[in-house]
C-alpha positions as CSV (number, residue, x, y, z in Angstrom):
1,M,4.8,23.6,5.5
2,P,6.3,21.4,2.8
3,H,4.5,20.9,-0.5
4,Y,4.8,17.8,-2.7
5,S,3.8,17.4,-6.3
6,I,3.1,13.8,-7.2
7,T,2.7,12.4,-10.7
8,H,1.7,8.7,-11.1
9,H,1.8,7.3,-14.7
10,T,0.5,3.9,-15.6
11,A,0.3,2.4,-19.1
12,Y,-1.6,-0.7,-20.0
13,H,-0.6,-2.7,-23.1
14,F,-2.7,-5.5,-24.5
15,D,-1.6,-8.3,-26.9
16,E,-4.7,-7.5,-29.1
17,P,-7.4,-4.8,-29.1
18,L,-9.7,-5.2,-26.1
19,A,-13.3,-3.9,-26.1
20,G,-15.3,-2.8,-23.0
21,V,-12.3,-2.0,-20.8
22,K,-13.1,-0.7,-17.3
23,L,-10.5,0.7,-14.9
24,L,-10.8,1.4,-11.2
25,V,-8.5,4.3,-10.3
26,C,-7.6,4.9,-6.6
27,L,-4.9,7.6,-6.8
28,Q,-6.3,10.6,-5.0
29,P,-4.4,11.5,-1.8
30,L,-6.6,11.9,1.3
31,D,-7.5,15.4,2.5
32,S,-7.0,15.1,6.3
33,L,-5.6,16.6,9.4
34,F,-2.1,15.4,8.4
35,Q,-2.2,16.8,4.8
36,T,-4.2,19.2,2.6
37,L,-5.0,18.1,-0.9
38,E,-4.6,21.3,-3.0
39,F,-5.0,19.8,-6.5
40,H,-5.8,16.5,-8.1
41,Q,-6.6,15.4,-11.6
42,V,-6.7,12.1,-13.4
43,V,-6.2,12.1,-17.2
44,S,-6.5,9.1,-19.5
45,I,-5.5,8.6,-23.1
46,P,-7.9,7.9,-24.7
47,L,-10.7,9.7,-22.8
48,P,-13.3,7.4,-21.2
49,I,-16.9,7.4,-22.3
50,K,-17.9,7.3,-18.7
51,R,-16.4,8.4,-15.4
52,V,-18.0,7.7,-12.0
53,E,-16.5,8.8,-8.7
54,E,-17.3,7.2,-5.3
55,T,-15.8,6.9,-1.8
56,D,-15.0,3.5,-0.4
57,S,-15.4,2.4,3.3
58,F,-11.9,3.7,4.1
59,G,-12.5,7.2,2.8
60,N,-10.5,6.7,-0.4
61,I,-11.8,8.5,-3.5
62,Q,-12.2,6.1,-6.4
63,Q,-12.8,6.7,-10.1
64,H,-14.4,4.1,-12.4
65,L,-13.4,4.7,-16.0
66,S,-15.2,2.9,-18.8
67,F,-14.0,2.6,-22.5
68,R,-16.1,1.3,-25.3
69,R,-14.1,0.9,-28.5
70,P,-11.4,-1.8,-28.7
71,L,-8.1,-0.6,-27.3
72,Q,-4.6,-2.0,-27.3
73,K,-3.1,0.7,-25.1
74,I,-4.4,2.9,-22.3
75,E,-2.4,5.5,-20.4
76,V,-3.6,6.9,-17.0
77,T,-1.8,9.9,-15.4
78,S,-2.6,11.2,-11.9
79,V,-1.3,14.6,-10.9
80,S,-1.6,15.8,-7.3
81,T,-0.3,18.6,-5.1
82,V,-0.3,18.0,-1.3
83,K,0.7,20.2,1.6
84,V,1.9,18.4,4.7
85,N,0.3,20.1,7.8
86,G,2.3,18.6,10.6
87,T,3.8,15.6,12.2
88,R,2.6,12.0,12.0
89,R,1.1,12.2,15.5
90,H,-1.9,14.0,13.9
91,L,-2.9,10.7,12.4
92,D,-3.8,9.2,15.8
93,N,-6.9,11.4,16.1
94,N,-7.7,11.6,12.5
95,P,-11.3,10.4,11.9
96,V,-10.5,9.6,8.2
97,V,-8.0,6.9,9.2
98,P,-9.9,3.7,10.0
99,Q,-9.4,1.7,13.2
100,W,-7.6,-1.6,12.9
101,Q,-9.4,-4.5,11.3
102,S,-8.1,-7.8,10.0
103,L,-6.7,-7.7,6.5
104,F,-7.8,-11.3,5.9
105,A,-11.1,-13.1,5.6
106,P,-11.6,-15.6,8.5
107,E,-11.1,-18.6,6.2
108,E,-7.9,-17.1,4.8
109,L,-6.6,-16.2,8.3
110,A,-7.3,-19.8,9.4
111,L,-5.3,-21.1,6.5
112,I,-2.2,-19.0,7.0
113,L,-2.3,-19.0,10.8
114,P,0.0,-22.1,11.2
115,Q,2.6,-20.7,8.9
116,A,2.4,-17.2,10.4
117,L,2.8,-18.5,14.0
118,A,5.7,-20.8,12.9
119,F,7.6,-17.8,11.5
120,A,10.2,-16.2,13.8
121,P,8.8,-17.4,17.1
122,E,12.1,-16.5,18.7
123,V,11.5,-12.7,18.3
124,F,8.2,-12.7,20.2
125,S,9.1,-12.5,23.9
126,C,7.5,-10.7,26.8
127,D,11.0,-9.7,27.9
128,I,11.6,-7.2,25.1
129,P,9.7,-4.1,24.0
130,L,7.5,-4.2,21.0
131,S,9.8,-1.9,19.1
132,E,12.7,-4.4,19.5
133,T,10.4,-7.3,18.4
134,L,9.5,-5.4,15.2
135,S,13.2,-4.6,14.5
136,Q,14.1,-8.3,14.9
137,L,11.2,-9.4,12.7
138,M,12.1,-7.0,10.0
139,A,15.7,-8.1,10.1
140,K,14.7,-11.8,9.8
141,L,12.5,-11.0,6.8
142,Y,15.4,-9.1,5.2
143,R,17.7,-12.1,5.7
144,E,15.4,-14.8,4.6
145,F,13.2,-13.2,1.9
146,H,14.7,-12.3,-1.5
147,Y,13.6,-9.4,-3.8
148,D,12.4,-11.0,-7.1
149,E,10.3,-9.0,-9.6
150,V,9.0,-12.0,-11.4
151,A,8.3,-14.5,-8.6
152,T,4.9,-13.2,-7.7
153,T,1.8,-11.4,-8.8
154,V,-0.9,-9.4,-7.0
155,T,-2.9,-12.7,-6.8
156,T,-0.1,-14.8,-5.2
157,P,-1.6,-16.4,-2.0
158,L,0.1,-15.8,1.3
159,T,0.6,-19.5,1.8
160,A,2.9,-19.5,-1.3
161,L,4.8,-16.5,-0.1
162,F,5.8,-18.3,3.2
163,R,7.0,-21.2,1.0
164,I,9.0,-19.5,-1.8
165,K,10.2,-16.5,0.3
166,R,10.6,-14.3,-2.8
167,G,8.7,-11.3,-4.1
168,L,8.3,-7.5,-3.9
169,G,7.6,-5.0,-1.2
170,Q,3.9,-5.7,-1.3
171,D,4.6,-9.4,-0.6
172,F,6.9,-8.7,2.3
173,A,4.4,-6.3,3.8
174,R,1.6,-8.9,3.6
175,V,3.8,-11.5,5.2
176,M,4.8,-9.2,8.1
177,S,1.2,-8.1,8.6
178,A,0.1,-11.7,8.8
179,V,2.8,-12.7,11.3
180,L,1.9,-9.8,13.6
181,Q,-1.8,-10.3,13.4
182,A,-1.4,-14.0,14.2
183,R,0.3,-12.9,17.4
184,G,-2.5,-10.5,18.3
185,I,-0.5,-7.4,17.3
186,D,-2.5,-4.7,15.5
187,A,-0.9,-4.3,12.1
188,R,-2.1,-3.1,8.6
189,Y,-0.8,-2.9,5.1
190,V,-0.1,0.6,3.7
191,S,0.9,1.7,0.2
192,G,2.1,5.1,-1.0
193,Y,5.2,7.0,-1.8
194,L,8.4,7.5,0.1
195,F,10.2,10.9,-0.1
196,C,14.0,10.1,0.1
197,G,15.3,13.7,-0.3
198,P,16.0,15.9,-3.3
199,L,18.2,14.5,-6.0
200,L,18.0,17.1,-8.8
201,N,16.4,20.5,-8.6
202,N,14.4,19.3,-5.6
203,R,12.7,16.7,-7.8
204,V,12.6,13.0,-7.0
205,H,11.7,10.3,-9.4
206,Q,10.3,7.0,-8.1
207,A,9.3,4.3,-10.5
208,A,6.3,3.1,-8.5
209,S,4.5,3.3,-5.3
210,H,5.8,1.4,-2.3
211,A,4.2,-0.9,0.4
212,W,5.0,-1.2,4.0
213,V,3.5,-2.1,7.4
214,S,1.9,0.2,10.0
215,V,1.8,-1.1,13.6
216,F,-0.3,0.2,16.5
217,M,2.2,1.1,19.3
218,P,0.6,1.7,22.7
219,G,1.2,5.3,23.7
220,S,2.3,6.3,20.2
221,G,-0.5,5.3,17.9
222,W,0.0,3.9,14.4
223,V,3.7,3.8,13.5
224,D,5.0,2.9,10.0
């Protein structure tokens, strides 16, 4: 079974020293039927005065780090070793993976519903398989949305994304999820790392985590 060593490094820089900083770190890979977590450690510079670990409703392990003295820079490094146990089909019966639920609060879904329904109505047809619908939807997103590192932030509302049609992978994944959910298709937002093959000495460097969409395909389960 393949093993993967994952290092995630984040550095925070503040314009001036900031006191009472608190960080929520969610970087520990799940230990599941699909993969075995063999090692995980989170190290911060400087060290926190308090570290509290908890599990959220999705089974993710979170660490709350608290810092007291004023800081102008904080570095957080997560190191993990994971063994992949089998194929993706194991996820279908994995109790750790939650069942589908809406990504959006009812009021937010009501707000974006008209825009989501109006996007790409031509690809939603009873005459073609769901896999073809998804391919056509992804192709339309690729044609009409443009990659732009400065156009959005993590707080940019979905209504703005439909209007400006610019952003990052996380934005495109949110738009696609909204369009599919508006059509009654089970879809969810996923983030993680993509292994694209060895580049040098079996090591791959990826600048950041990625985001994509997982769709429930009848007969196949959740497919990325």
